[in-house]
PyMOL Python script that loads the backbone (N, CA, C, O; Angstrom):
from pymol import cmd

cmd.read_pdbstr("""\
ATOM      1  N   MET A   1     -38.870  49.610 -42.010  1.00  0.00           N
ATOM      2  CA  MET A   1     -39.915  50.171 -42.849  1.00  0.00           C
ATOM      3  C   MET A   1     -39.533  50.078 -44.322  1.00  0.00           C
ATOM      4  O   MET A   1     -40.376  49.789 -45.171  1.00  0.00           O
ATOM      5  N   LYS A   2     -38.247  50.326 -44.622  1.00  0.00           N
ATOM      6  CA  LYS A   2     -37.785  50.270 -46.003  1.00  0.00           C
ATOM      7  C   LYS A   2     -37.915  48.856 -46.565  1.00  0.00           C
ATOM      8  O   LYS A   2     -38.258  48.674 -47.733  1.00  0.00           O
ATOM      9  N   ALA A   3     -37.639  47.855 -45.725  1.00  0.00           N
ATOM     10  CA  ALA A   3     -37.751  46.464 -46.165  1.00  0.00           C
ATOM     11  C   ALA A   3     -39.203  46.128 -46.499  1.00  0.00           C
ATOM     12  O   ALA A   3     -39.455  45.365 -47.432  1.00  0.00           O
ATOM     13  N   LEU A   4     -40.151  46.678 -45.762  1.00  0.00           N
ATOM     14  CA  LEU A   4     -41.559  46.432 -46.024  1.00  0.00           C
ATOM     15  C   LEU A   4     -41.977  47.035 -47.365  1.00  0.00           C
ATOM     16  O   LEU A   4     -42.722  46.418 -48.127  1.00  0.00           O
ATOM     17  N   LEU A   5     -41.494  48.237 -47.646  1.00  0.00           N
ATOM     18  CA  LEU A   5     -41.847  48.902 -48.901  1.00  0.00           C
ATOM     19  C   LEU A   5     -41.220  48.221 -50.107  1.00  0.00           C
ATOM     20  O   LEU A   5     -41.774  48.275 -51.205  1.00  0.00           O
ATOM     21  N   LEU A   6     -40.075  47.582 -49.918  1.00  0.00           N
ATOM     22  CA  LEU A   6     -39.388  46.928 -51.024  1.00  0.00           C
ATOM     23  C   LEU A   6     -39.695  45.436 -51.111  1.00  0.00           C
ATOM     24  O   LEU A   6     -39.064  44.730 -51.898  1.00  0.00           O
ATOM     25  N   SER A   7     -40.634  44.950 -50.334  1.00  0.00           N
ATOM     26  CA  SER A   7     -40.947  43.523 -50.331  1.00  0.00           C
ATOM     27  C   SER A   7     -41.784  43.143 -51.552  1.00  0.00           C
ATOM     28  O   SER A   7     -42.376  43.995 -52.214  1.00  0.00           O
ATOM     29  N   ARG A   8     -41.814  41.857 -51.824  1.00  0.00           N
ATOM     30  CA  ARG A   8     -42.590  41.331 -52.945  1.00  0.00           C
ATOM     31  C   ARG A   8     -44.087  41.616 -52.767  1.00  0.00           C
ATOM     32  O   ARG A   8     -44.775  41.970 -53.724  1.00  0.00           O
ATOM     33  N   VAL A   9     -44.575  41.460 -51.553  1.00  0.00           N
ATOM     34  CA  VAL A   9     -45.994  41.691 -51.278  1.00  0.00           C
ATOM     35  C   VAL A   9     -46.370  43.143 -51.574  1.00  0.00           C
ATOM     36  O   VAL A   9     -47.438  43.400 -52.129  1.00  0.00           O
ATOM     37  N   SER A  10     -45.520  44.080 -51.216  1.00  0.00           N
ATOM     38  CA  SER A  10     -45.800  45.488 -51.491  1.00  0.00           C
ATOM     39  C   SER A  10     -45.806  45.768 -52.989  1.00  0.00           C
ATOM     40  O   SER A  10     -46.620  46.554 -53.474  1.00  0.00           O
ATOM     41  N   ALA A  11     -44.900  45.127 -53.721  1.00  0.00           N
ATOM     42  CA  ALA A  11     -44.868  45.296 -55.176  1.00  0.00           C
ATOM     43  C   ALA A  11     -46.132  44.729 -55.815  1.00  0.00           C
ATOM     44  O   ALA A  11     -46.698  45.337 -56.723  1.00  0.00           O
ATOM     45  N   VAL A  12     -46.572  43.579 -55.348  1.00  0.00           N
ATOM     46  CA  VAL A  12     -47.806  42.984 -55.873  1.00  0.00           C
ATOM     47  C   VAL A  12     -48.996  43.869 -55.526  1.00  0.00           C
ATOM     48  O   VAL A  12     -49.882  44.068 -56.357  1.00  0.00           O
ATOM     49  N   TRP A  13     -49.025  44.391 -54.329  1.00  0.00           N
ATOM     50  CA  TRP A  13     -50.107  45.292 -53.933  1.00  0.00           C
ATOM     51  C   TRP A  13     -50.156  46.512 -54.854  1.00  0.00           C
ATOM     52  O   TRP A  13     -51.233  46.914 -55.294  1.00  0.00           O
ATOM     53  N   ALA A  14     -48.995  47.100 -55.146  1.00  0.00           N
ATOM     54  CA  ALA A  14     -48.943  48.259 -56.044  1.00  0.00           C
ATOM     55  C   ALA A  14     -49.424  47.876 -57.442  1.00  0.00           C
ATOM     56  O   ALA A  14     -50.119  48.658 -58.091  1.00  0.00           O
ATOM     57  N   LEU A  15     -49.065  46.691 -57.906  1.00  0.00           N
ATOM     58  CA  LEU A  15     -49.527  46.216 -59.200  1.00  0.00           C
ATOM     59  C   LEU A  15     -51.049  46.019 -59.204  1.00  0.00           C
ATOM     60  O   LEU A  15     -51.711  46.327 -60.196  1.00  0.00           O
ATOM     61  N   LEU A  16     -51.596  45.514 -58.111  1.00  0.00           N
ATOM     62  CA  LEU A  16     -53.045  45.343 -58.005  1.00  0.00           C
ATOM     63  C   LEU A  16     -53.763  46.693 -58.028  1.00  0.00           C
ATOM     64  O   LEU A  16     -54.827  46.821 -58.634  1.00  0.00           O
ATOM     65  N   VAL A  17     -53.193  47.680 -57.379  1.00  0.00           N
ATOM     66  CA  VAL A  17     -53.783  49.020 -57.399  1.00  0.00           C
ATOM     67  C   VAL A  17     -53.741  49.580 -58.822  1.00  0.00           C
ATOM     68  O   VAL A  17     -54.717  50.168 -59.287  1.00  0.00           O
ATOM     69  N   ALA A  18     -52.616  49.400 -59.508  1.00  0.00           N
ATOM     70  CA  ALA A  18     -52.498  49.881 -60.888  1.00  0.00           C
ATOM     71  C   ALA A  18     -53.495  49.170 -61.799  1.00  0.00           C
ATOM     72  O   ALA A  18     -54.098  49.801 -62.667  1.00  0.00           O
ATOM     73  N   ALA A  19     -53.671  47.873 -61.611  1.00  0.00           N
ATOM     74  CA  ALA A  19     -54.636  47.120 -62.420  1.00  0.00           C
ATOM     75  C   ALA A  19     -56.064  47.582 -62.141  1.00  0.00           C
ATOM     76  O   ALA A  19     -56.889  47.629 -63.053  1.00  0.00           O
ATOM     77  N   THR A  20     -56.356  47.920 -60.897  1.00  0.00           N
ATOM     78  CA  THR A  20     -57.676  48.444 -60.552  1.00  0.00           C
ATOM     79  C   THR A  20     -57.921  49.776 -61.255  1.00  0.00           C
ATOM     80  O   THR A  20     -59.011  50.017 -61.774  1.00  0.00           O
ATOM     81  N   LEU A  21     -56.910  50.634 -61.271  1.00  0.00           N
ATOM     82  CA  LEU A  21     -57.045  51.922 -61.964  1.00  0.00           C
ATOM     83  C   LEU A  21     -57.210  51.724 -63.465  1.00  0.00           C
ATOM     84  O   LEU A  21     -57.962  52.459 -64.105  1.00  0.00           O
ATOM     85  N   LEU A  22     -56.513  50.736 -64.037  1.00  0.00           N
ATOM     86  CA  LEU A  22     -56.673  50.430 -65.453  1.00  0.00           C
ATOM     87  C   LEU A  22     -58.094  49.956 -65.743  1.00  0.00           C
ATOM     88  O   LEU A  22     -58.705  50.393 -66.718  1.00  0.00           O
ATOM     89  N   SER A  23     -58.619  49.075 -64.913  1.00  0.00           N
ATOM     90  CA  SER A  23     -59.994  48.601 -65.089  1.00  0.00           C
ATOM     91  C   SER A  23     -60.983  49.750 -64.990  1.00  0.00           C
ATOM     92  O   SER A  23     -61.929  49.834 -65.772  1.00  0.00           O
ATOM     93  N   TRP A  24     -60.765  50.613 -64.047  1.00  0.00           N
ATOM     94  CA  TRP A  24     -61.641  51.771 -63.890  1.00  0.00           C
ATOM     95  C   TRP A  24     -61.585  52.644 -65.142  1.00  0.00           C
ATOM     96  O   TRP A  24     -62.616  53.099 -65.638  1.00  0.00           O
ATOM     97  N   GLY A  25     -60.381  52.871 -65.644  1.00  0.00           N
ATOM     98  CA  GLY A  25     -60.225  53.675 -66.862  1.00  0.00           C
ATOM     99  C   GLY A  25     -60.899  53.033 -68.062  1.00  0.00           C
ATOM    100  O   GLY A  25     -61.552  53.723 -68.845  1.00  0.00           O
ATOM    101  N   LEU A  26     -60.754  51.733 -68.217  1.00  0.00           N
ATOM    102  CA  LEU A  26     -61.415  51.042 -69.325  1.00  0.00           C
ATOM    103  C   LEU A  26     -62.928  51.131 -69.207  1.00  0.00           C
ATOM    104  O   LEU A  26     -63.628  51.252 -70.213  1.00  0.00           O
ATOM    105  N   GLY A  27     -63.423  51.071 -68.004  1.00  0.00           N
ATOM    106  CA  GLY A  27     -64.862  51.163 -67.786  1.00  0.00           C
ATOM    107  C   GLY A  27     -65.416  52.554 -68.044  1.00  0.00           C
ATOM    108  O   GLY A  27     -66.612  52.723 -68.279  1.00  0.00           O
ATOM    109  N   HIS A  28     -64.546  53.539 -67.998  1.00  0.00           N
ATOM    110  CA  HIS A  28     -64.984  54.915 -68.221  1.00  0.00           C
ATOM    111  C   HIS A  28     -64.531  55.456 -69.573  1.00  0.00           C
ATOM    112  O   HIS A  28     -64.436  56.669 -69.759  1.00  0.00           O
ATOM    113  N   GLY A  29     -64.249  54.548 -70.528  1.00  0.00           N
ATOM    114  CA  GLY A  29     -64.001  54.994 -71.895  1.00  0.00           C
ATOM    115  C   GLY A  29     -62.557  55.203 -72.278  1.00  0.00           C
ATOM    116  O   GLY A  29     -62.302  55.792 -73.328  1.00  0.00           O
ATOM    117  N   LEU A  30     -61.606  54.762 -71.499  1.00  0.00           N
ATOM    118  CA  LEU A  30     -60.198  54.880 -71.875  1.00  0.00           C
ATOM    119  C   LEU A  30     -59.969  54.035 -73.116  1.00  0.00           C
ATOM    120  O   LEU A  30     -60.191  52.824 -73.085  1.00  0.00           O
ATOM    121  N   GLY A  31     -59.537  54.639 -74.188  1.00  0.00           N
ATOM    122  CA  GLY A  31     -59.323  53.907 -75.429  1.00  0.00           C
ATOM    123  C   GLY A  31     -60.524  53.946 -76.357  1.00  0.00           C
ATOM    124  O   GLY A  31     -60.394  53.625 -77.539  1.00  0.00           O
ATOM    125  N   ARG A  32     -61.678  54.329 -75.858  1.00  0.00           N
ATOM    126  CA  ARG A  32     -62.912  54.468 -76.640  1.00  0.00           C
ATOM    127  C   ARG A  32     -63.213  53.233 -77.489  1.00  0.00           C
ATOM    128  O   ARG A  32     -63.558  53.356 -78.665  1.00  0.00           O
ATOM    129  N   GLN A  33     -63.086  52.062 -76.904  1.00  0.00           N
ATOM    130  CA  GLN A  33     -63.349  50.828 -77.623  1.00  0.00           C
ATOM    131  C   GLN A  33     -64.824  50.484 -77.566  1.00  0.00           C
ATOM    132  O   GLN A  33     -65.614  51.120 -76.869  1.00  0.00           O
ATOM    133  N   ASP A  34     -65.164  49.452 -78.326  1.00  0.00           N
ATOM    134  CA  ASP A  34     -66.506  48.892 -78.252  1.00  0.00           C
ATOM    135  C   ASP A  34     -66.744  48.424 -76.820  1.00  0.00           C
ATOM    136  O   ASP A  34     -65.833  47.902 -76.177  1.00  0.00           O
ATOM    137  N   ALA A  35     -67.942  48.606 -76.328  1.00  0.00           N
ATOM    138  CA  ALA A  35     -68.247  48.258 -74.937  1.00  0.00           C
ATOM    139  C   ALA A  35     -68.016  46.780 -74.659  1.00  0.00           C
ATOM    140  O   ALA A  35     -67.572  46.421 -73.568  1.00  0.00           O
ATOM    141  N   GLY A  36     -68.308  45.915 -75.628  1.00  0.00           N
ATOM    142  CA  GLY A  36     -68.087  44.480 -75.433  1.00  0.00           C
ATOM    143  C   GLY A  36     -66.627  44.155 -75.231  1.00  0.00           C
ATOM    144  O   GLY A  36     -66.274  43.394 -74.330  1.00  0.00           O
ATOM    145  N   TRP A  37     -65.774  44.724 -76.063  1.00  0.00           N
ATOM    146  CA  TRP A  37     -64.345  44.442 -75.939  1.00  0.00           C
ATOM    147  C   TRP A  37     -63.750  45.108 -74.702  1.00  0.00           C
ATOM    148  O   TRP A  37     -62.826  44.568 -74.092  1.00  0.00           O
ATOM    149  N   ALA A  38     -64.265  46.258 -74.331  1.00  0.00           N
ATOM    150  CA  ALA A  38     -63.802  46.895 -73.094  1.00  0.00           C
ATOM    151  C   ALA A  38     -64.176  46.025 -71.899  1.00  0.00           C
ATOM    152  O   ALA A  38     -63.395  45.896 -70.957  1.00  0.00           O
ATOM    153  N   GLY A  39     -65.363  45.431 -71.934  1.00  0.00           N
ATOM    154  CA  GLY A  39     -65.780  44.533 -70.864  1.00  0.00           C
ATOM    155  C   GLY A  39     -64.892  43.307 -70.769  1.00  0.00           C
ATOM    156  O   GLY A  39     -64.541  42.870 -69.673  1.00  0.00           O
ATOM    157  N   VAL A  40     -64.527  42.750 -71.924  1.00  0.00           N
ATOM    158  CA  VAL A  40     -63.625  41.594 -71.930  1.00  0.00           C
ATOM    159  C   VAL A  40     -62.264  41.992 -71.385  1.00  0.00           C
ATOM    160  O   VAL A  40     -61.656  41.233 -70.630  1.00  0.00           O
ATOM    161  N   ALA A  41     -61.772  43.177 -71.758  1.00  0.00           N
ATOM    162  CA  ALA A  41     -60.485  43.648 -71.245  1.00  0.00           C
ATOM    163  C   ALA A  41     -60.533  43.812 -69.730  1.00  0.00           C
ATOM    164  O   ALA A  41     -59.570  43.483 -69.037  1.00  0.00           O
ATOM    165  N   ILE A  42     -61.640  44.316 -69.218  1.00  0.00           N
ATOM    166  CA  ILE A  42     -61.801  44.464 -67.764  1.00  0.00           C
ATOM    167  C   ILE A  42     -61.810  43.095 -67.096  1.00  0.00           C
ATOM    168  O   ILE A  42     -61.199  42.914 -66.042  1.00  0.00           O
ATOM    169  N   LEU A  43     -62.498  42.132 -67.701  1.00  0.00           N
ATOM    170  CA  LEU A  43     -62.501  40.768 -67.157  1.00  0.00           C
ATOM    171  C   LEU A  43     -61.089  40.175 -67.135  1.00  0.00           C
ATOM    172  O   LEU A  43     -60.697  39.541 -66.156  1.00  0.00           O
ATOM    173  N   LEU A  44     -60.342  40.378 -68.193  1.00  0.00           N
ATOM    174  CA  LEU A  44     -58.987  39.828 -68.236  1.00  0.00           C
ATOM    175  C   LEU A  44     -58.084  40.471 -67.182  1.00  0.00           C
ATOM    176  O   LEU A  44     -57.296  39.786 -66.530  1.00  0.00           O
ATOM    177  N   VAL A  45     -58.203  41.780 -67.024  1.00  0.00           N
ATOM    178  CA  VAL A  45     -57.428  42.453 -65.969  1.00  0.00           C
ATOM    179  C   VAL A  45     -57.835  41.908 -64.607  1.00  0.00           C
ATOM    180  O   VAL A  45     -56.993  41.707 -63.731  1.00  0.00           O
ATOM    181  N   THR A  46     -59.124  41.671 -64.436  1.00  0.00           N
ATOM    182  CA  THR A  46     -59.619  41.125 -63.171  1.00  0.00           C
ATOM    183  C   THR A  46     -59.013  39.762 -62.888  1.00  0.00           C
ATOM    184  O   THR A  46     -58.612  39.486 -61.757  1.00  0.00           O
ATOM    185  N   PHE A  47     -58.941  38.905 -63.901  1.00  0.00           N
ATOM    186  CA  PHE A  47     -58.395  37.578 -63.665  1.00  0.00           C
ATOM    187  C   PHE A  47     -56.879  37.581 -63.506  1.00  0.00           C
ATOM    188  O   PHE A  47     -56.329  36.681 -62.871  1.00  0.00           O
ATOM    189  N   VAL A  48     -56.204  38.561 -64.061  1.00  0.00           N
ATOM    190  CA  VAL A  48     -54.778  38.724 -63.756  1.00  0.00           C
ATOM    191  C   VAL A  48     -54.631  39.084 -62.276  1.00  0.00           C
ATOM    192  O   VAL A  48     -53.729  38.597 -61.594  1.00  0.00           O
ATOM    193  N   LYS A  49     -55.526  39.940 -61.794  1.00  0.00           N
ATOM    194  CA  LYS A  49     -55.521  40.289 -60.377  1.00  0.00           C
ATOM    195  C   LYS A  49     -55.828  39.073 -59.505  1.00  0.00           C
ATOM    196  O   LYS A  49     -55.205  38.877 -58.462  1.00  0.00           O
ATOM    197  N   VAL A  50     -56.786  38.263 -59.935  1.00  0.00           N
ATOM    198  CA  VAL A  50     -57.115  37.045 -59.187  1.00  0.00           C
ATOM    199  C   VAL A  50     -55.898  36.144 -59.106  1.00  0.00           C
ATOM    200  O   VAL A  50     -55.623  35.563 -58.056  1.00  0.00           O
ATOM    201  N   ARG A  51     -55.165  36.023 -60.203  1.00  0.00           N
ATOM    202  CA  ARG A  51     -53.962  35.179 -60.211  1.00  0.00           C
ATOM    203  C   ARG A  51     -52.929  35.691 -59.210  1.00  0.00           C
ATOM    204  O   ARG A  51     -52.348  34.907 -58.459  1.00  0.00           O
ATOM    205  N   PHE A  52     -52.703  36.991 -59.199  1.00  0.00           N
ATOM    206  CA  PHE A  52     -51.738  37.542 -58.251  1.00  0.00           C
ATOM    207  C   PHE A  52     -52.177  37.321 -56.810  1.00  0.00           C
ATOM    208  O   PHE A  52     -51.357  36.997 -55.951  1.00  0.00           O
ATOM    209  N   VAL A  53     -53.466  37.495 -56.544  1.00  0.00           N
ATOM    210  CA  VAL A  53     -53.967  37.270 -55.181  1.00  0.00           C
ATOM    211  C   VAL A  53     -53.789  35.812 -54.789  1.00  0.00           C
ATOM    212  O   VAL A  53     -53.356  35.513 -53.677  1.00  0.00           O
ATOM    213  N   MET A  54     -54.123  34.901 -55.702  1.00  0.00           N
ATOM    214  CA  MET A  54     -53.971  33.475 -55.385  1.00  0.00           C
ATOM    215  C   MET A  54     -52.508  33.102 -55.150  1.00  0.00           C
ATOM    216  O   MET A  54     -52.195  32.355 -54.223  1.00  0.00           O
ATOM    217  N   LEU A  55     -51.619  33.621 -55.986  1.00  0.00           N
ATOM    218  CA  LEU A  55     -50.212  33.254 -55.855  1.00  0.00           C
ATOM    219  C   LEU A  55     -49.551  33.870 -54.630  1.00  0.00           C
ATOM    220  O   LEU A  55     -48.799  33.202 -53.921  1.00  0.00           O
ATOM    221  N   GLU A  56     -49.830  35.129 -54.386  1.00  0.00           N
ATOM    222  CA  GLU A  56     -49.100  35.839 -53.335  1.00  0.00           C
ATOM    223  C   GLU A  56     -49.789  35.817 -51.977  1.00  0.00           C
ATOM    224  O   GLU A  56     -49.150  35.538 -50.963  1.00  0.00           O
ATOM    225  N   PHE A  57     -51.080  36.106 -51.948  1.00  0.00           N
ATOM    226  CA  PHE A  57     -51.754  36.273 -50.669  1.00  0.00           C
ATOM    227  C   PHE A  57     -52.399  34.984 -50.168  1.00  0.00           C
ATOM    228  O   PHE A  57     -52.623  34.827 -48.968  1.00  0.00           O
ATOM    229  N   MET A  58     -52.700  34.055 -51.086  1.00  0.00           N
ATOM    230  CA  MET A  58     -53.210  32.750 -50.677  1.00  0.00           C
ATOM    231  C   MET A  58     -52.083  31.719 -50.682  1.00  0.00           C
ATOM    232  O   MET A  58     -52.305  30.532 -50.441  1.00  0.00           O
ATOM    233  N   GLU A  59     -50.891  32.188 -50.959  1.00  0.00           N
ATOM    234  CA  GLU A  59     -49.650  31.404 -50.914  1.00  0.00           C
ATOM    235  C   GLU A  59     -49.681  30.172 -51.804  1.00  0.00           C
ATOM    236  O   GLU A  59     -49.157  29.120 -51.437  1.00  0.00           O
ATOM    237  N   LEU A  60     -50.287  30.302 -52.957  1.00  0.00           N
ATOM    238  CA  LEU A  60     -50.310  29.206 -53.918  1.00  0.00           C
ATOM    239  C   LEU A  60     -48.966  29.061 -54.625  1.00  0.00           C
ATOM    240  O   LEU A  60     -48.669  28.011 -55.194  1.00  0.00           O
ATOM    241  N   ARG A  61     -48.159  30.113 -54.589  1.00  0.00           N
ATOM    242  CA  ARG A  61     -46.840  30.063 -55.222  1.00  0.00           C
ATOM    243  C   ARG A  61     -45.974  28.953 -54.621  1.00  0.00           C
ATOM    244  O   ARG A  61     -45.221  28.305 -55.349  1.00  0.00           O
ATOM    245  N   GLY A  62     -46.063  28.729 -53.340  1.00  0.00           N
ATOM    246  CA  GLY A  62     -45.258  27.712 -52.675  1.00  0.00           C
ATOM    247  C   GLY A  62     -45.976  26.389 -52.479  1.00  0.00           C
ATOM    248  O   GLY A  62     -45.446  25.484 -51.833  1.00  0.00           O
ATOM    249  N   ALA A  63     -47.175  26.267 -53.030  1.00  0.00           N
ATOM    250  CA  ALA A  63     -47.971  25.040 -52.878  1.00  0.00           C
ATOM    251  C   ALA A  63     -47.417  23.941 -53.792  1.00  0.00           C
ATOM    252  O   ALA A  63     -46.624  24.215 -54.692  1.00  0.00           O
ATOM    253  N   PRO A  64     -47.835  22.713 -53.554  1.00  0.00           N
ATOM    254  CA  PRO A  64     -47.431  21.633 -54.459  1.00  0.00           C
ATOM    255  C   PRO A  64     -47.865  21.925 -55.898  1.00  0.00           C
ATOM    256  O   PRO A  64     -48.846  22.628 -56.143  1.00  0.00           O
ATOM    257  N   ARG A  65     -47.111  21.367 -56.830  1.00  0.00           N
ATOM    258  CA  ARG A  65     -47.341  21.660 -58.245  1.00  0.00           C
ATOM    259  C   ARG A  65     -48.777  21.347 -58.674  1.00  0.00           C
ATOM    260  O   ARG A  65     -49.380  22.126 -59.412  1.00  0.00           O
ATOM    261  N   TRP A  66     -49.325  20.230 -58.228  1.00  0.00           N
ATOM    262  CA  TRP A  66     -50.671  19.851 -58.652  1.00  0.00           C
ATOM    263  C   TRP A  66     -51.707  20.870 -58.179  1.00  0.00           C
ATOM    264  O   TRP A  66     -52.674  21.150 -58.887  1.00  0.00           O
ATOM    265  N   MET A  67     -51.506  21.418 -56.993  1.00  0.00           N
ATOM    266  CA  MET A  67     -52.446  22.394 -56.451  1.00  0.00           C
ATOM    267  C   MET A  67     -52.360  23.712 -57.229  1.00  0.00           C
ATOM    268  O   MET A  67     -53.374  24.347 -57.519  1.00  0.00           O
ATOM    269  N   ARG A  68     -51.134  24.104 -57.557  1.00  0.00           N
ATOM    270  CA  ARG A  68     -50.954  25.324 -58.332  1.00  0.00           C
ATOM    271  C   ARG A  68     -51.541  25.157 -59.734  1.00  0.00           C
ATOM    272  O   ARG A  68     -52.155  26.088 -60.256  1.00  0.00           O
ATOM    273  N   CYS A  69     -51.365  23.992 -60.346  1.00  0.00           N
ATOM    274  CA  CYS A  69     -51.925  23.739 -61.675  1.00  0.00           C
ATOM    275  C   CYS A  69     -53.445  23.795 -61.654  1.00  0.00           C
ATOM    276  O   CYS A  69     -54.059  24.326 -62.579  1.00  0.00           O
ATOM    277  N   ILE A  70     -54.050  23.258 -60.619  1.00  0.00           N
ATOM    278  CA  ILE A  70     -55.510  23.323 -60.500  1.00  0.00           C
ATOM    279  C   ILE A  70     -55.963  24.777 -60.364  1.00  0.00           C
ATOM    280  O   ILE A  70     -56.939  25.182 -60.995  1.00  0.00           O
ATOM    281  N   GLY A  71     -55.268  25.554 -59.553  1.00  0.00           N
ATOM    282  CA  GLY A  71     -55.607  26.968 -59.393  1.00  0.00           C
ATOM    283  C   GLY A  71     -55.461  27.748 -60.685  1.00  0.00           C
ATOM    284  O   GLY A  71     -56.334  28.542 -61.036  1.00  0.00           O
ATOM    285  N   GLU A  72     -54.361  27.526 -61.400  1.00  0.00           N
ATOM    286  CA  GLU A  72     -54.132  28.227 -62.668  1.00  0.00           C
ATOM    287  C   GLU A  72     -55.169  27.805 -63.705  1.00  0.00           C
ATOM    288  O   GLU A  72     -55.676  28.644 -64.449  1.00  0.00           O
ATOM    289  N   ALA A  73     -55.489  26.510 -63.759  1.00  0.00           N
ATOM    290  CA  ALA A  73     -56.480  26.025 -64.718  1.00  0.00           C
ATOM    291  C   ALA A  73     -57.859  26.602 -64.416  1.00  0.00           C
ATOM    292  O   ALA A  73     -58.610  26.925 -65.336  1.00  0.00           O
ATOM    293  N   TRP A  74     -58.198  26.734 -63.141  1.00  0.00           N
ATOM    294  CA  TRP A  74     -59.473  27.325 -62.756  1.00  0.00           C
ATOM    295  C   TRP A  74     -59.565  28.760 -63.260  1.00  0.00           C
ATOM    296  O   TRP A  74     -60.592  29.176 -63.797  1.00  0.00           O
ATOM    297  N   ILE A  75     -58.488  29.508 -63.083  1.00  0.00           N
ATOM    298  CA  ILE A  75     -58.478  30.902 -63.528  1.00  0.00           C
ATOM    299  C   ILE A  75     -58.692  30.985 -65.034  1.00  0.00           C
ATOM    300  O   ILE A  75     -59.515  31.771 -65.502  1.00  0.00           O
ATOM    301  N   VAL A  76     -57.955  30.176 -65.796  1.00  0.00           N
ATOM    302  CA  VAL A  76     -58.070  30.206 -67.256  1.00  0.00           C
ATOM    303  C   VAL A  76     -59.463  29.783 -67.697  1.00  0.00           C
ATOM    304  O   VAL A  76     -60.053  30.421 -68.570  1.00  0.00           O
ATOM    305  N   LEU A  77     -59.992  28.730 -67.116  1.00  0.00           N
ATOM    306  CA  LEU A  77     -61.308  28.219 -67.508  1.00  0.00           C
ATOM    307  C   LEU A  77     -62.415  29.236 -67.219  1.00  0.00           C
ATOM    308  O   LEU A  77     -63.231  29.530 -68.093  1.00  0.00           O
ATOM    309  N   VAL A  78     -62.443  29.756 -66.034  1.00  0.00           N
ATOM    310  CA  VAL A  78     -63.501  30.708 -65.670  1.00  0.00           C
ATOM    311  C   VAL A  78     -63.362  32.010 -66.468  1.00  0.00           C
ATOM    312  O   VAL A  78     -64.366  32.578 -66.898  1.00  0.00           O
ATOM    313  N   ALA A  79     -62.133  32.483 -66.668  1.00  0.00           N
ATOM    314  CA  ALA A  79     -61.937  33.702 -67.456  1.00  0.00           C
ATOM    315  C   ALA A  79     -62.408  33.501 -68.891  1.00  0.00           C
ATOM    316  O   ALA A  79     -63.069  34.374 -69.454  1.00  0.00           O
ATOM    317  N   ALA A  80     -62.073  32.354 -69.488  1.00  0.00           N
ATOM    318  CA  ALA A  80     -62.491  32.084 -70.871  1.00  0.00           C
ATOM    319  C   ALA A  80     -64.007  31.971 -70.973  1.00  0.00           C
ATOM    320  O   ALA A  80     -64.608  32.516 -71.899  1.00  0.00           O
ATOM    321  N   LEU A  81     -64.629  31.271 -70.033  1.00  0.00           N
ATOM    322  CA  LEU A  81     -66.086  31.139 -70.064  1.00  0.00           C
ATOM    323  C   LEU A  81     -66.792  32.480 -69.898  1.00  0.00           C
ATOM    324  O   LEU A  81     -67.749  32.773 -70.614  1.00  0.00           O
ATOM    325  N   LEU A  82     -66.327  33.288 -68.965  1.00  0.00           N
ATOM    326  CA  LEU A  82     -66.964  34.594 -68.759  1.00  0.00           C
ATOM    327  C   LEU A  82     -66.742  35.525 -69.951  1.00  0.00           C
ATOM    328  O   LEU A  82     -67.649  36.264 -70.334  1.00  0.00           O
ATOM    329  N   ALA A  83     -65.552  35.495 -70.537  1.00  0.00           N
ATOM    330  CA  ALA A  83     -65.293  36.328 -71.712  1.00  0.00           C
ATOM    331  C   ALA A  83     -66.190  35.907 -72.872  1.00  0.00           C
ATOM    332  O   ALA A  83     -66.743  36.751 -73.578  1.00  0.00           O
ATOM    333  N   ARG A  84     -66.330  34.600 -73.062  1.00  0.00           N
ATOM    334  CA  ARG A  84     -67.209  34.085 -74.128  1.00  0.00           C
ATOM    335  C   ARG A  84     -68.660  34.504 -73.881  1.00  0.00           C
ATOM    336  O   ARG A  84     -69.338  34.954 -74.804  1.00  0.00           O
ATOM    337  N   LEU A  85     -69.131  34.362 -72.661  1.00  0.00           N
ATOM    338  CA  LEU A  85     -70.492  34.778 -72.349  1.00  0.00           C
ATOM    339  C   LEU A  85     -70.685  36.287 -72.546  1.00  0.00           C
ATOM    340  O   LEU A  85     -71.733  36.731 -73.015  1.00  0.00           O
ATOM    341  N   PHE A  86     -69.689  37.044 -72.193  1.00  0.00           N
ATOM    342  CA  PHE A  86     -69.795  38.498 -72.300  1.00  0.00           C
ATOM    343  C   PHE A  86     -69.853  38.938 -73.747  1.00  0.00           C
ATOM    344  O   PHE A  86     -70.595  39.860 -74.083  1.00  0.00           O
ATOM    345  N   ILE A  87     -69.074  38.286 -74.618  1.00  0.00           N
ATOM    346  CA  ILE A  87     -69.044  38.672 -76.030  1.00  0.00           C
ATOM    347  C   ILE A  87     -70.323  38.236 -76.747  1.00  0.00           C
ATOM    348  O   ILE A  87     -70.854  38.974 -77.577  1.00  0.00           O
ATOM    349  N   THR A  88     -70.822  37.026 -76.423  1.00  0.00           N
ATOM    350  CA  THR A  88     -71.972  36.501 -77.151  1.00  0.00           C
ATOM    351  C   THR A  88     -73.313  36.887 -76.545  1.00  0.00           C
ATOM    352  O   THR A  88     -74.352  36.536 -77.105  1.00  0.00           O
ATOM    353  N   ALA A  89     -73.327  37.584 -75.439  1.00  0.00           N
ATOM    354  CA  ALA A  89     -74.588  37.984 -74.810  1.00  0.00           C
ATOM    355  C   ALA A  89     -75.305  39.000 -75.698  1.00  0.00           C
ATOM    356  O   ALA A  89     -74.673  39.887 -76.272  1.00  0.00           O
ATOM    357  N   PRO A  90     -76.618  38.866 -75.806  1.00  0.00           N
ATOM    358  CA  PRO A  90     -77.357  39.838 -76.610  1.00  0.00           C
ATOM    359  C   PRO A  90     -77.305  41.224 -75.967  1.00  0.00           C
ATOM    360  O   PRO A  90     -77.329  41.363 -74.744  1.00  0.00           O
ATOM    361  N   ALA A  91     -77.234  42.222 -76.808  1.00  0.00           N
ATOM    362  CA  ALA A  91     -77.090  43.593 -76.312  1.00  0.00           C
ATOM    363  C   ALA A  91     -78.372  44.153 -75.815  1.00  0.00           C
ATOM    364  O   ALA A  91     -78.412  45.298 -75.365  1.00  0.00           O
TER     365      ALA A  91
END
""", "prot")
cmd.dss("prot")
cmd.show_as("cartoon", "prot")
cmd.util.cbc("prot")
cmd.orient("prot")
């Protein structure tokens, strides 16, 4: 049981839970920022979570380099596009 709690997967899971709580806090006014920038911060936290899920739970960490590069590039591209759309969207 101790080995399970100290495993890499358990640490990533705890980090994902912490990131979820951070996103929730940002969505409920933590930091009292502009709503647009809070939304972008939530998106960025979300894509950090996506990266961890892809690397650890979809086992992209041990995949061939080209496959990992495609996955990482997808994350960066989609995160940048969504952040840009979120900032420039009319209120």
